[in-house]
TILUMMI-762967 format. One line per 10 residues: their letters; for each residue x negated, y, z negated of N, C-alpha, C, O. Coordinates in nm, 2 decimals, always signed. Layout:
BEGIN
A	X,Y,Z,X,Y,Z,X,Y,Z,X,Y,Z ~ ...
//
This chain:
BEGIN
MTDTVLLKSV	-4.98,+0.08,+8.29,-4.90,+0.19,+8.25,-4.81,+0.09,+8.23,-4.84,-0.03,+8.25 ~ -4.68,+0.14,+8.17,-4.58,+0.04,+8.06,-4.46,+0.05,+8.21,-4.42,+0.14,+8.29 ~ -4.43,-0.05,+8.18,-4.32,-0.07,+8.28,-4.16,-0.12,+8.17,-4.11,-0.22,+8.12 ~ -4.12,+0.02,+8.17,-4.09,+0.07,+8.03,-3.94,+0.05,+8.04,-3.86,+0.06,+7.95 ~ -3.88,+0.00,+8.20,-3.73,-0.05,+8.20,-3.73,-0.25,+8.12,-3.66,-0.31,+8.04 ~ -3.85,-0.28,+8.20,-3.84,-0.45,+8.20,-3.91,-0.42,+8.03,-3.93,-0.54,+7.99 ~ -3.95,-0.35,+7.95,-3.97,-0.33,+7.80,-3.84,-0.33,+7.73,-3.79,-0.41,+7.65 ~ -3.80,-0.22,+7.79,-3.62,-0.22,+7.72,-3.56,-0.33,+7.68,-3.50,-0.37,+7.58 ~ -3.58,-0.39,+7.78,-3.44,-0.52,+7.81,-3.50,-0.63,+7.72,-3.44,-0.72,+7.66 ~ -3.65,-0.62,+7.73,-3.67,-0.80,+7.64,-3.62,-0.74,+7.51,-3.55,-0.81,+7.44
VKKSPYKIGF	-3.65,-0.59,+7.49,-3.65,-0.57,+7.32,-3.49,-0.54,+7.31,-3.45,-0.48,+7.21 ~ -3.40,-0.60,+7.42,-3.27,-0.56,+7.35,-3.19,-0.74,+7.35,-3.08,-0.78,+7.29 ~ -3.27,-0.81,+7.41,-3.27,-0.91,+7.38,-3.32,-0.94,+7.25,-3.29,-1.03,+7.17 ~ -3.36,-0.88,+7.26,-3.45,-0.98,+7.08,-3.40,-0.96,+6.96,-3.34,-0.85,+6.93 ~ -3.40,-1.06,+6.86,-3.33,-1.01,+6.76,-3.39,-0.89,+6.63,-3.36,-0.88,+6.51 ~ -3.46,-0.84,+6.71,-3.53,-0.71,+6.64,-3.48,-0.57,+6.65,-3.47,-0.54,+6.77 ~ -3.45,-0.48,+6.58,-3.43,-0.35,+6.54,-3.56,-0.24,+6.54,-3.68,-0.24,+6.49 ~ -3.52,-0.16,+6.61,-3.60,-0.03,+6.68,-3.70,+0.00,+6.49,-3.83,+0.02,+6.51 ~ -3.67,-0.01,+6.43,-3.69,+0.04,+6.30,-3.80,-0.03,+6.25,-3.91,+0.01,+6.22 ~ -3.73,-0.17,+6.22,-3.83,-0.31,+6.25,-3.93,-0.30,+6.29,-4.03,-0.29,+6.22
MAKKCNLSRS	-3.96,-0.32,+6.46,-4.04,-0.32,+6.53,-4.17,-0.21,+6.52,-4.28,-0.25,+6.55 ~ -4.15,-0.05,+6.47,-4.17,+0.03,+6.45,-4.25,-0.01,+6.34,-4.37,-0.01,+6.36 ~ -4.20,-0.04,+6.21,-4.33,-0.06,+6.13,-4.39,-0.15,+6.13,-4.49,-0.14,+6.06 ~ -4.37,-0.26,+6.19,-4.50,-0.36,+6.26,-4.61,-0.34,+6.33,-4.71,-0.41,+6.34 ~ -4.59,-0.23,+6.37,-4.67,-0.21,+6.46,-4.73,-0.08,+6.40,-4.82,-0.03,+6.46 ~ -4.69,-0.02,+6.31,-4.75,+0.11,+6.18,-4.69,+0.22,+6.29,-4.77,+0.27,+6.36 ~ -4.56,+0.26,+6.32,-4.56,+0.36,+6.36,-4.44,+0.42,+6.35,-4.38,+0.34,+6.29 ~ -4.36,+0.52,+6.37,-4.19,+0.55,+6.34,-4.17,+0.55,+6.43,-4.25,+0.53,+6.53 ~ -4.02,+0.56,+6.41,-3.90,+0.49,+6.46,-3.93,+0.58,+6.60,-3.93,+0.52,+6.71 ~ -3.95,+0.69,+6.60,-3.95,+0.83,+6.72,-4.06,+0.77,+6.80,-4.06,+0.78,+6.93
GLNNKMNGKQ	-4.17,+0.71,+6.72,-4.32,+0.72,+6.78,-4.32,+0.61,+6.85,-4.41,+0.60,+6.94 ~ -4.24,+0.52,+6.83,-4.22,+0.39,+6.88,-4.10,+0.44,+7.03,-4.13,+0.42,+7.15 ~ -4.03,+0.48,+6.99,-3.94,+0.55,+7.06,-3.96,+0.62,+7.20,-3.88,+0.63,+7.29 ~ -4.13,+0.68,+7.18,-4.15,+0.76,+7.24,-4.29,+0.72,+7.36,-4.32,+0.79,+7.46 ~ -4.37,+0.59,+7.33,-4.43,+0.54,+7.39,-4.32,+0.39,+7.47,-4.36,+0.34,+7.57 ~ -4.19,+0.35,+7.40,-4.11,+0.25,+7.51,-4.05,+0.39,+7.61,-4.10,+0.37,+7.72 ~ -4.01,+0.45,+7.62,-3.98,+0.60,+7.72,-4.10,+0.63,+7.83,-4.10,+0.65,+7.96 ~ -4.21,+0.61,+7.73,-4.38,+0.63,+7.83,-4.42,+0.76,+7.83,-4.50,+0.82,+7.91 ~ -4.36,+0.78,+7.73,-4.42,+0.97,+7.72,-4.56,+0.96,+7.64,-4.64,+1.04,+7.67 ~ -4.60,+0.81,+7.53,-4.68,+0.81,+7.47,-4.80,+0.65,+7.56,-4.75,+0.60,+7.66
QFNQFEIGTL	-4.86,+0.62,+7.54,-4.93,+0.51,+7.54,-4.98,+0.38,+7.47,-5.10,+0.36,+7.44 ~ -4.90,+0.30,+7.45,-4.97,+0.18,+7.31,-5.07,+0.18,+7.36,-5.10,+0.20,+7.47 ~ -5.16,+0.15,+7.23,-5.28,+0.12,+7.21,-5.26,-0.04,+7.20,-5.14,-0.08,+7.19 ~ -5.42,-0.16,+7.21,-5.39,-0.24,+7.18,-5.27,-0.33,+7.07,-5.17,-0.38,+7.11 ~ -5.35,-0.33,+6.91,-5.27,-0.33,+6.82,-5.12,-0.33,+6.88,-5.08,-0.44,+6.89 ~ -5.07,-0.27,+6.90,-4.91,-0.20,+6.94,-4.89,-0.31,+7.01,-4.80,-0.39,+6.98 ~ -4.96,-0.33,+7.09,-4.94,-0.45,+7.25,-4.91,-0.54,+7.19,-4.80,-0.58,+7.21 ~ -4.98,-0.64,+7.07,-5.07,-0.76,+7.07,-4.97,-0.79,+6.99,-4.92,-0.90,+7.01 ~ -4.88,-0.66,+6.84,-4.77,-0.70,+6.76,-4.62,-0.69,+6.88,-4.56,-0.80,+6.90 ~ -4.60,-0.64,+6.92,-4.49,-0.66,+7.01,-4.46,-0.78,+7.10,-4.36,-0.85,+7.12
CELLDLDLLE	-4.60,-0.79,+7.16,-4.53,-0.92,+7.23,-4.60,-1.09,+7.17,-4.64,-1.19,+7.24 ~ -4.59,-1.08,+7.01,-4.63,-1.15,+6.90,-4.44,-1.15,+6.88,-4.37,-1.25,+6.91 ~ -4.40,-1.05,+6.83,-4.25,-1.02,+6.80,-4.14,-1.10,+6.92,-4.05,-1.17,+6.89 ~ -4.19,-1.05,+7.03,-4.13,-1.06,+7.14,-4.15,-1.15,+7.21,-4.13,-1.14,+7.33 ~ -4.21,-1.27,+7.16,-4.27,-1.38,+7.17,-4.36,-1.39,+7.34,-4.41,-1.48,+7.41 ~ -4.35,-1.25,+7.35,-4.44,-1.27,+7.53,-4.55,-1.35,+7.59,-4.66,-1.32,+7.55 ~ -4.54,-1.43,+7.67,-4.64,-1.49,+7.71,-4.75,-1.39,+7.79,-4.72,-1.27,+7.78 ~ -4.86,-1.41,+7.86,-4.98,-1.36,+7.93,-4.87,-1.30,+8.07,-4.90,-1.20,+8.12 ~ -4.77,-1.37,+8.11,-4.76,-1.28,+8.26,-4.69,-1.20,+8.19,-4.74,-1.09,+8.17 ~ -4.56,-1.22,+8.11,-4.46,-1.14,+8.04,-4.54,-0.98,+8.03,-4.52,-0.87,+8.09
RERIFFAKKV	-4.67,-1.04,+7.92,-4.75,-0.90,+7.89,-4.82,-0.85,+7.99,-4.88,-0.75,+7.96 ~ -4.84,-0.88,+8.11,-4.89,-0.79,+8.20,-4.82,-0.73,+8.29,-4.87,-0.65,+8.36 ~ -4.68,-0.77,+8.30,-4.55,-0.71,+8.40,-4.56,-0.62,+8.29,-4.64,-0.53,+8.33 ~ -4.51,-0.60,+8.18,-4.43,-0.50,+8.11,-4.57,-0.39,+8.06,-4.54,-0.27,+8.06 ~ -4.68,-0.42,+8.03,-4.80,-0.32,+7.97,-4.90,-0.30,+8.09,-4.95,-0.19,+8.10 ~ -4.95,-0.38,+8.16,-5.01,-0.33,+8.22,-4.97,-0.34,+8.43,-5.05,-0.39,+8.51 ~ -4.87,-0.30,+8.43,-4.74,-0.27,+8.57,-4.85,-0.18,+8.64,-4.92,-0.11,+8.57 ~ -4.86,-0.20,+8.80,-4.96,-0.08,+8.85,-4.81,-0.01,+8.95,-4.79,+0.08,+9.03 ~ -4.72,-0.13,+8.89,-4.59,-0.03,+9.02,-4.49,-0.01,+8.86,-4.50,-0.09,+8.78 ~ -4.42,+0.09,+8.85,-4.34,+0.06,+8.71,-4.18,+0.09,+8.79,-4.16,+0.11,+8.91
SLKET	-4.08,+0.07,+8.69,-3.88,+0.10,+8.74,-3.88,+0.20,+8.70,-3.90,+0.21,+8.58 ~ -3.85,+0.32,+8.78,-3.81,+0.46,+8.72,-3.72,+0.50,+8.67,-3.70,+0.61,+8.62 ~ -3.65,+0.39,+8.68,-3.49,+0.41,+8.63,-3.46,+0.32,+8.59,-3.56,+0.25,+8.60 ~ -3.37,+0.27,+8.54,-3.26,+0.14,+8.50,-3.16,+0.11,+8.60,-3.10,+0.21,+8.64 ~ -3.13,+0.03,+8.64,-3.01,-0.06,+8.74,-2.91,-0.10,+8.64,-2.81,-0.16,+8.68
//
């Protein structure tokens, strides 16, 4: 399960816009937004692409995309 709050935090700090990241993941903007909001799951390609774009290390990847317990709302 994706920790959407943590993912959004990392994306916000990145130099990339949602449209650019969506295109790199072969998604529409709304498709990426759906995944970032937890409405759909990311696939392996999308996770790999976002990890590369956002320069995530293994620990960050695990915390964001393979969270056992996720934040339910932003603080």
